C-alpha positions in Angstrom: -0.2 0.1 0.0 3.0 2.4 0.6 4.1 1.9 -3.0 0.7 2.7 -4.1 0.6 5.9 -2.1 4.3 6.9 -3.3 3.1 6.5 -7.0 0.0 8.4 -6.3 2.1 11.4 -4.9 4.6 11.1 -7.8 2.0 10.9 -10.3 0.2 14.1 -8.9 3.7 15.8 -8.8 4.1 15.1 -12.7 0.7 16.3 -13.3 1.0 19.7 -11.3 4.6 20.1 -12.9 3.3 19.9 -16.3 0.0 22.0 -15.8 2.4 24.7 -14.3 4.9 24.6 -17.3 1.7 24.6 -19.6 -0.4 27.4 -18.0 2.0 29.7 -16.1 5.4 29.3 -18.1 3.7 28.6 -21.5 6.5 25.9 -22.1 5.2 22.7 -21.8 8.2 19.9 -21.4 5.8 16.7 -22.1 3.4 15.8 -24.9 -0.3 15.9 -24.3 0.0 12.0 -24.7 2.2 11.7 -21.7 0.0 13.9 -19.9 -2.9 11.9 -20.4 -1.2 8.5 -19.7 -0.1 10.1 -16.2 -3.6 11.4 -15.4 -5.4 7.9 -16.7 -3.0 6.0 -14.4 -3.9 8.3 -11.4 -7.5 8.1 -12.2 -7.3 4.2 -12.3 -5.2 4.0 -8.8 -7.6 6.5 -7.2 -10.7 4.5 -8.2 -9.1 1.0 -7.1 -7.8 2.6 -3.8 -10.2 5.4 -2.8 -8.8 5.8 0.6 -5.6 7.1 -0.9 -7.2 10.0 -2.8 -5.8 13.1 -2.1 -8.0 16.5 -1.5 -5.7 18.2 -3.9 -5.9 15.5 -6.8 -6.2 16.8 -10.1 -9.0 14.5 -11.0 -11.2 16.5 -8.9 -11.3 18.9 -11.8 -13.7 16.7 -13.7 -16.9 18.1 -11.8 -19.8 15.8 -10.5 -21.1 17.5 -7.5 -24.7 19.0 -7.9 -25.6 21.6 -5.4 -29.3 22.8 -4.4 -27.9 26.5 -4.3 -24.8 28.3 -3.4 -24.0 29.3 -0.1 -23.2 32.9 0.8 -19.6 33.9 1.6 -18.7 37.1 3.4 -15.4 38.5 2.1 -12.9 39.2 4.7 -11.6 42.3 3.0 -14.4 44.0 0.6 -13.8 43.2 -3.1 -14.2 46.8 -4.2 -14.0 47.7 -7.9 -12.2 50.8 -9.5 -13.7 53.9 -11.0 -13.8 54.0 -14.8 -12.2 56.7 -16.9 -12.5 56.9 -20.8 -10.1 59.5 -22.1 -6.5 60.9 -21.7 -7.8 64.2 -20.0 -9.2 61.8 -17.2 -6.1 59.9 -17.0 -4.2 63.1 -16.5 -6.5 64.1 -13.7 -6.0 60.8 -12.2 -2.3 61.0 -12.0 -2.4 64.9 -10.9 -4.5 63.9 -8.1 -2.1 60.8 -6.9 0.8 63.3 -7.1 -0.7 65.6 -4.9 0.0 62.8 -2.1 2.7 61.0 -3.7 5.7 62.9 -5.1 7.1 60.5 -7.8 4.5 57.8 -8.3 4.9 54.4 -10.5 2.1 52.4 -11.7 1.4 48.8 -12.7 -0.3 48.4 -15.8 -2.5 45.6 -16.5 -5.0 44.4 -19.2 -8.4 44.6 -18.0 -9.8 41.2 -18.4 -13.5 40.9 -19.5 -14.7 38.5 -17.0 -16.0 38.4 -13.6 -13.8 38.8 -10.4 -13.3 35.6 -8.1 -11.5 35.1 -4.7 -9.4 31.8 -3.8 -8.5 31.0 -0.4 -5.8 28.6 0.6 -5.0 27.1 4.0 -1.5 25.5 4.2 -1.3 25.8 0.2 -4.5 23.8 -0.5 -7.6 25.5 -2.0 -10.4 25.4 0.1 -12.7 28.2 -1.1 -13.5 29.9 -4.1 -16.1 32.6 -4.3 -17.7 35.3 -6.5 -17.4 39.0 -6.0 -21.2 39.5 -5.3 -21.9 42.9 -4.0 -18.3 43.3 -2.7 -19.1 42.6 0.8 -20.8 39.2 0.2 -20.2 36.7 -2.6 -21.3 33.0 -3.4 -19.3 29.8 -2.6 -18.5 28.5 -6.1 -15.6 26.2 -4.9 -16.8 22.8 -6.6 -16.8 24.9 -10.1 -13.6 26.8 -9.5 -12.0 23.4 -8.9 -12.9 22.5 -12.7 -10.6 25.4 -14.2 -7.5 23.9 -14.9 -5.5 27.2 -14.4 -6.5 27.3 -10.9 -3.8 25.5 -8.9 -5.4 23.3 -6.2 -2.0 23.0 -4.4 0.3 26.1 -4.2 4.0 25.5 -4.7 4.5 26.7 -1.1 2.2 25.8 1.9 1.0 29.2 2.8 -2.3 30.5 4.1 -3.5 33.4 1.5 -6.3 34.8 -0.3 -5.8 35.7 -4.1 -7.9 37.4 -6.1 -8.4 37.2 -10.3 -10.5 37.2 -13.0 -12.8 34.2 -14.1 -13.1 34.4 -17.8 -13.7 32.5 -21.1 -11.0 32.5 -23.9 -12.1 33.3 -27.1 -11.4 29.5 -28.5 -13.5 28.1 -25.6 -16.3 30.6 -26.4 -16.5 29.5 -29.9 -16.5 25.9 -29.2 -19.0 26.3 -26.6 -21.3 28.1 -29.1 -20.8 25.2 -31.7 -21.9 23.0 -29.2 -25.0 24.9 -28.3 -25.9 25.2 -31.8 -25.7 21.5 -32.1 -28.1 21.1 -29.2 -30.5 23.8 -30.7 -29.8 26.1 -27.5 -29.4 29.9 -27.9 -25.7 31.0 -28.5 -23.7 32.7 -25.8 -23.8 36.5 -26.6 -20.2 37.3 -25.3 -17.4 35.6 -23.7 -18.1 37.3 -20.4 -21.6 36.3 -20.2 -20.7 32.9 -21.0 -18.1 32.8 -18.1 -20.7 34.1 -15.5 -23.4 31.8 -16.6 -20.9 29.0 -16.5 -19.4 29.5 -13.2 -22.8 29.9 -11.4 -23.8 26.3 -12.5 -25.1 24.4 -9.6 -23.8 21.0 -11.6 -20.2 21.3 -11.5 -20.0 19.1 -14.6 -21.6 21.6 -16.8 -18.9 24.2 -15.5 -16.2 21.9 -16.5 -17.2 21.5 -20.0 -16.9 25.0 -20.6 -13.1 25.2 -20.3 -13.0 28.3 -18.2 -10.0 30.1 -17.0 -8.5 32.1 -14.2 -6.0 35.2 -14.3 -4.6 36.1 -10.7 -3.9 39.8 -10.3 -4.0 40.7 -6.8 -3.3 39.8 -3.1 -5.7 41.6 -0.5 -3.1 41.6 2.3 0.4 41.8 0.5 2.2 43.2 3.6 1.6 39.6 5.2 4.3 38.3 2.6 6.7 40.9 2.9 5.8 42.4 -0.3 6.6 46.3 -0.9 5.0 46.7 -4.6 2.2 45.4 -6.5 4.9 44.1 -9.2 6.2 42.1 -6.4 2.7 40.6 -5.6 2.4 39.6 -9.3 5.6 38.0 -9.3 4.7 36.1 -6.0 1.4 34.8 -7.6 3.4 33.4 -10.3 5.9 31.5 -8.0 3.0 30.2 -6.5 1.6 28.6 -9.6 -1.0 31.2 -10.9 -1.3 32.4 -14.2 -0.7 36.0 -14.6 -0.6 38.3 -17.4 3.5 38.7 -17.2 3.9 39.0 -20.8 1.3 42.0 -21.2 1.9 43.7 -17.6 4.1 46.8 -17.4 5.4 49.6 -15.0 5.1 52.9 -15.8 7.1 55.9 -14.4 4.7 58.9 -16.0 1.5 59.6 -17.6 3.2 59.3 -21.0 4.1 55.7 -20.2 0.5 54.8 -19.5 -0.7 56.6 -22.7 2.0 54.8 -24.7 1.1 51.5 -23.2 -2.7 52.0 -23.7 -2.1 52.8 -27.4 0.1 49.5 -27.7 -2.3 47.5 -26.2 -5.3 48.5 -28.1 -3.7 47.8 -31.4 -3.1 44.1 -30.5 -6.2 43.8 -28.3 -8.1 41.9 -31.0 -5.3 39.3 -31.4 -5.4 38.5 -27.7 -6.6 34.8 -27.0 -9.0 36.3 -24.4 -11.2 39.6 -24.5 -10.3 43.0 -22.7 -12.0 46.1 -22.5 -9.3 48.3 -20.8 -6.2 48.6 -18.7 -6.1 48.7 -15.1 -3.7 51.2 -13.5 -2.4 50.9 -10.0 0.1 52.7 -7.8 3.0 50.3 -7.5 4.4 50.9 -4.0 2.1 49.6 -1.4 3.2 52.2 1.3 2.0 54.7 -1.1 -1.3 52.6 -1.4 -2.0 53.0 2.2 -1.3 56.8 2.1 -3.9 57.0 -0.6 -6.4 54.9 0.9 -9.9 54.6 0.0 -13.2 56.6 -0.6 -16.4 55.1 0.9 -16.9 53.2 -2.5 -13.6 52.7 -4.3 -9.6 52.7 -3.9 -8.0 56.0 -4.5 -4.8 54.3 -5.6 -6.1 52.7 -8.8 -8.2 53.4 -11.7 -9.7 51.5 -14.8 -9.2 52.9 -18.1 -11.8 51.6 -20.5 -11.1 51.6 -24.3 -13.6 53.7 -26.4 -16.9 51.9 -27.3 -17.2 50.5 -30.4 -19.7 52.5 -32.5 -22.0 50.6 -35.3 -24.4 51.9 -37.8 -28.0 50.3 -38.0 -31.3 51.5 -39.2 -34.0 52.9 -36.8 -37.2 50.9 -37.2 -39.5 52.4 -34.5 -39.7 54.3 -31.2 -41.6 52.4 -28.6 -42.7 53.7 -25.4 -42.7 52.2 -22.2 -44.1 53.1 -18.7 -42.2 52.8 -15.4 -43.5 52.2 -11.8 -43.8 56.1 -11.1 -45.5 56.6 -14.4 -42.8 57.9 -16.3 -42.9 57.3 -20.1 -39.5 56.2 -21.5 -39.0 56.4 -25.4 -36.8 53.6 -26.7 -35.1 53.1 -30.1 -36.0 49.7 -31.7 -33.3 49.0 -34.6 -32.1 46.2 -36.8 -30.0 43.8 -34.6 -26.3 44.6 -34.6 -23.1 43.4 -33.0 -21.7 45.7 -30.5 -18.6 44.7 -28.3 -19.4 41.2 -28.4 -23.3 41.7 -27.7 -26.1 41.6 -30.1 -28.4 44.4 -29.4 -31.6 45.7 -30.9 -32.8 48.4 -28.7 -31.8 51.5 -26.7 -33.3 53.9 -24.5 -33.7 57.4 -25.9 -34.4 58.6 -22.2 -37.2 61.3 -23.0 -38.6 63.4 -25.6 -36.4 66.5 -25.1 -33.4 63.8 -25.9 -35.1 63.1 -29.2 -35.6 66.8 -30.2 -32.1 67.5 -29.1 -30.6 65.0 -31.5 -33.4 65.2 -34.1 -34.0 61.4 -34.0 -36.4 60.0 -36.7 -38.0 56.5 -37.7 -36.2 55.4 -40.8 -32.8 57.1 -39.8 -29.4 55.5 -39.9 -28.0 56.0 -36.4 -24.8 55.2 -34.7 -24.9 52.8 -31.8 -22.5 52.1 -28.9 -22.4 50.7 -25.5 -22.2 53.4 -22.7 -19.4 52.3 -20.4 -19.2 49.1 -22.8 -22.4 48.2 -20.9 -25.7 49.9 -21.8 -26.5 50.4 -25.4 -26.9 54.3 -26.4 -27.8 56.0 -29.7 -25.1 58.3 -30.2 -25.8 60.3 -33.3 -27.9 60.4 -36.4 -26.2 60.4 -39.8 -27.9 63.1 -41.4 -26.3 62.9 -44.6 -28.1 59.6 -45.2 -31.6 60.7 -44.1 -34.4 60.0 -46.6 -36.1 63.0 -48.2 -39.5 61.9 -47.0 -38.6 61.6 -43.1 -41.0 63.1 -40.5 -40.1 64.6 -37.2 -40.7 62.5 -34.2 -44.0 63.5 -32.4 -44.5 62.7 -28.7 -47.3 60.4 -27.9 -50.1 62.1 -26.0 -51.7 58.9 -24.2 -50.2 56.1 -22.3 -49.4 53.1 -24.5 -50.8 50.8 -21.8 -54.1 52.5 -20.5 -54.7 55.3 -22.7 -54.7 57.9 -20.0 -53.8 61.4 -20.9 -50.1 62.4 -20.1 -48.8 65.3 -18.4 -45.4 66.8 -18.9 -43.2 67.7 -15.8 -39.6 68.8 -16.4 -38.2 66.9 -19.2 -40.2 63.9 -18.8 -43.6 62.8 -19.6 -45.8 60.6 -17.2 -49.1 58.7 -17.0 -50.9 59.5 -13.6 -53.3 56.6 -13.9 -52.5 54.4 -10.5 -54.4 51.7 -12.2 -52.4 51.3 -15.4 -51.1 47.8 -15.9 -47.6 48.9 -16.8 -46.9 51.1 -13.8 -48.5 48.0 -11.3 -46.2 45.5 -13.2 -43.1 47.7 -12.6 -44.1 48.4 -9.1 -44.2 44.7 -8.5 -40.8 44.2 -10.4 -39.2 47.0 -8.1 -40.4 45.2 -4.9 -39.0 41.8 -5.5 -35.5 43.6 -6.6 -32.6 42.8 -4.8 -32.1 46.4 -3.1 -35.8 46.3 -2.3 -37.5 43.0 -0.6 -35.1 40.8 -2.6 -37.7 37.8 -3.6 -35.0 35.8 -5.0 -36.1 33.9 -8.4 -38.7 36.5 -9.3 -37.3 37.8 -12.5 -39.1 40.6 -14.7 -40.5 37.8 -17.1 -41.9 35.7 -13.8 -43.5 38.8 -12.2 -45.2 40.1 -15.8 -46.5 36.6 -16.4 -48.1 36.0 -12.9 -49.5 39.4 -13.2 -51.1 38.7 -16.7 -52.4 35.1 -15.1 -54.0 37.1 -12.3 -51.9 35.3 -9.5 -50.2 38.6 -8.5 -52.2 41.9 -9.1 -50.8 43.8 -5.7 -47.9 43.5 -3.3 -49.8 41.6 -0.8 -50.6 39.1 -3.3 -47.0 37.6 -3.0 -47.7 36.3 0.2 -50.9 34.5 -0.9 -49.1 32.8 -3.9 -48.8 29.3 -1.9 -52.4 28.9 -2.5 -51.7 28.4 -6.2 -48.8 26.1 -5.7 -50.6 23.2 -7.5 -51.7 25.4 -10.3 -48.2 26.7 -10.8 -46.7 23.5 -11.0 -48.6 23.0 -14.2 -47.2 25.8 -16.0 -44.2 25.4 -18.4 -40.7 25.7 -16.8 -42.0 25.5 -13.3 -41.5 22.3 -11.2 -42.0 21.5 -7.8 -38.5 22.5 -6.8 -38.5 25.8 -8.5 -42.0 26.6 -6.9 -40.7 25.7 -3.6 -37.8 28.0 -3.9 -40.1 30.9 -4.9 -42.1 30.3 -1.8 -39.2 30.1 0.6 -37.9 33.4 -0.9 -41.3 35.1 -0.1 -41.5 33.7 3.4 -37.8 34.9 4.0 -38.6 38.2 2.9 -40.9 38.8 5.8 -37.7 39.0 8.1 -36.2 42.1 6.3 -35.4 45.1 8.1 -38.0 48.2 7.8 -35.8 50.1 5.5 -36.0 47.5 2.9 -39.7 47.3 3.1 -40.0 51.2 3.0 -37.9 51.2 -0.2 -39.8 48.3 -1.6 -43.2 50.3 -1.1 -41.9 52.7 -4.2 -43.0 56.0 -2.6 -41.7 58.5 -4.8 -38.3 60.2 -4.2 -37.6 57.5 -1.5 -34.4 55.8 -2.4 -32.3 53.2 -0.2 -30.3 56.0 1.4 -33.6 57.9 2.4 -35.5 55.0 3.3 -32.8 54.0 6.0 -32.4 57.3 7.4 -36.0 57.4 8.0 -36.5 53.8 9.6 -33.5 54.2 11.6 -35.1 57.5 12.8 -38.5 56.1 13.5 -37.8 52.7 14.2 -41.3 51.0 13.0 -43.9 51.6 10.3 -46.5 53.1 12.7 -44.2 56.0 13.8 -43.5 56.6 10.1 -47.2 56.5 9.2 -47.9 59.2 11.9 -45.0 61.5 11.1 -45.8 65.0 10.2 -44.7 67.1 7.3 -42.8 69.3 9.7 -41.1 66.5 11.5 -39.7 64.7 8.4 -38.6 68.3 7.2 -36.5 68.7 10.1 -34.7 65.5 9.3 -31.4 66.1 7.7 -31.3 65.0 4.0 -35.2 64.9 3.8 -36.3 67.9 1.9 -39.7 69.3 1.5 -40.4 67.1 -1.8 -39.6 63.9 0.0 -41.3 64.8 3.2 -44.5 65.8 1.3 -44.2 62.5 -0.6 -44.2 60.2 2.3 -47.1 62.2 3.9 -49.1 62.1 0.9 -48.5 58.2 0.4 -49.4 57.3 4.2 -52.4 59.7 3.8 -53.9 57.2 1.1 -56.3 54.7 2.6 -55.4 52.1 0.0 -51.7 52.4 1.1 -53.0 52.1 4.8 -54.7 49.0 4.1 -51.8 47.6 2.1 -49.5 48.2 5.3 -52.1 46.5 7.6 -52.4 43.5 5.2 -48.6 43.1 5.3 -48.7 43.0 9.1 -51.4 40.3 9.0 -49.1 38.1 6.8 -46.3 38.4 9.4 -44.0 41.0 7.7 -41.4 42.7 10.0 -42.4 46.3 10.4 -39.2 47.2 12.9 -35.8 48.6 12.0 -33.2 45.9 12.6 -30.2 47.9 12.0 -27.7 48.8 14.9 -29.4 50.9 17.7 -28.1 54.4 17.7 -26.5 55.5 20.9 -27.4 59.3 21.4 -25.8 59.9 24.6 -22.7 61.8 22.8 -24.2 65.1 22.9 -21.2 66.3 20.7 -22.0 64.0 18.0 -25.8 63.0 18.2 -27.9 65.3 15.8 -24.5 66.9 14.2 -23.6 66.6 10.3 -20.2 65.8 9.5 -18.3 65.7 6.2 -15.0 63.8 5.8 -12.2 65.0 3.6 -8.5 64.3 2.7 -6.5 61.0 3.5 -7.0 59.5 6.7 -5.3 56.2 8.6 -8.7 55.0 9.1 -11.1 53.8 6.5 -13.6 56.4 5.6 -16.5 54.2 5.6 -15.4 53.0 9.1 -15.6 56.5 10.6 -19.1 57.2 8.7 -20.4 54.1 10.5 -19.1 54.9 13.9 -20.5 58.6 13.6 -24.1 57.5 12.4 -24.1 54.7 15.3 -23.8 57.8 17.5 -26.7 59.7 16.0 -24.6 61.7 13.6 -25.4 62.6 9.8 -22.6 62.3 7.5 -22.8 64.1 4.1 -20.8 64.5 1.1 -20.9 68.3 0.8 -20.3 71.2 3.1 -23.1 73.5 3.9 -24.3 76.0 6.4 -26.0 73.1 8.0 -22.7 71.2 8.3 -21.4 71.2 12.2 -18.1 69.6 11.7 -15.7 68.7 9.0 -13.2 66.1 9.6 -9.9 66.8 7.6 -6.9 64.4 6.7 -4.0 64.8 4.5 -4.1 66.8 1.5 -8.0 67.8 1.8 -9.7 69.5 -1.2 -12.2 71.9 -1.9 -14.5 70.8 1.0 -11.7 72.1 3.6 -11.7 75.7 1.7 -15.7 75.7 1.9 -15.5 74.8 5.6 -13.1 77.7 6.0 -15.0 80.0 4.1 -18.3 79.4 6.1 -16.4 79.3 9.4 -17.4 75.7 10.1 -15.5 73.8 13.1 -12.5 71.7 11.7 -11.5 68.7 13.3 -8.3 66.6 12.7 -8.3 62.7 13.0 -7.2 62.8 16.6 -10.0 65.4 17.6 -12.5 62.8 16.0 -10.9 59.8 18.1 -11.2 61.9 21.2 -14.7 63.0 20.4 -16.0 59.4 19.6 -14.6 58.1 22.9 
């Protein structure tokens, strides 16, 4: 038995070495036939002696485990994304902002892979967890699918505990092969490699993920100081030493903004010839001590930026302008045109925002229009090719009646609105908003399902979601709805009853009440009854709640239908309390005061904000006469000058620390 164990260890060493040479060094030293022989021998021995199978065996990559759902994973360090920039002027401004803090910065330059971020956690050199980015704080456990990616090492070259972040992507070759397979099976083709990768890595059956031949490109270590690293370029080198594929042949270091511009120009020239899709360049300050000095905003790192290549523009013919109705009654015109491929996606429509936008660009049916993706994501109409306009073209006239219910439209500011509360489109959009991720998050309820259930009379109003269980047997007879999928929908409905009050408040769709406003009100009033009884004057007194929002809230709860809805939701057992952290208002120096934070601080800005809010303070982004304190770090900007101008109290970071004690 000892000889068998030794042979298994030897085969795994051969296979791992061959994989490292193939994927990382791009320099294979054995033939495919030799690799297959080693692999097949290992497979045979593991099947014959299952107790000797190692947890890092390469044979685990074939997949086979089928999950019921993906478990949630909370990232130890948030997976933040960079701000995007789109031209040289913004690039120069980024460099100038860095130089206000760092005298002579150098930058690492890396191709921006067009995939999705993935976090890998290793213990003692062995892969134990793979997770998606999710919302940056919480992702999904995709370990079984990650193991199927051959360029992800199951065991590192060193027995270290480490988290590694990188891009999960599908190569152009794998993308083509996947679509050939889908055509054979009469399945719809993937739109682009990114969508294909995202869909593949979230398959509950890891065998499907294994067939898709995904790849992984490592680019970041969240805590580099733990490994004695001084520079981002050192992190990339360590990743390669550990056995990860990196973009070492394309990565570079820049000493000036001109170096960055030259790199971008050179990379854009070879972009189409690369074996994978890229959509820009990631620029990071190289020195890790400089990174710390620059720190973070509440949303993004200050020490990096993502330059996006100019969006590809294509020409097509505008066939129709269709009007849709949102939950607030807002009418949105949409361009419908001949389908065209734009940056890997087939698109056939784009928003025209409002009638003023149509007039400004003089957009008419029958025009040849230029279409691109704004930020490489959302299709937009750039311009009309007037030199190709037909002589008999007619100006676009705005509709005067709702396209769904026929009610007269009113115009307010630049937008037209349907004011019929019973309009089917408005009601459907309200239901879609209610189930959305930032609202009550009824997982599994996509737009199509909500619309279908509305048209089938299962769900006409918000409270109908909580009666859906009565139709379980009927729903199982619908195409595409098995017992398990119906059970999952009913479970998500039941789970939503436990949400904190601010989610419900946002989900109700009260005009002008967004996520942030909902949380401010919920944390202030603690329960729904207090909010329903709040007066206009009381609401106006809350910082960040203006007259328009206050009136909208009062009007909503004065409506008897809305009050009946709240009472029904109570009967169904929905939580009506604020479940966030209790605010400690005992510190009179902080409670009720308004703070602004500016400059570079040693503590993360979000941590300071959360602490102040937990003590009853309001933290805003701009300095006004209502601001009580401005906390100032190194290299403050215009907010500091504005505070001096308005004679507002300035606090250092040390002052803040003393105050919160």
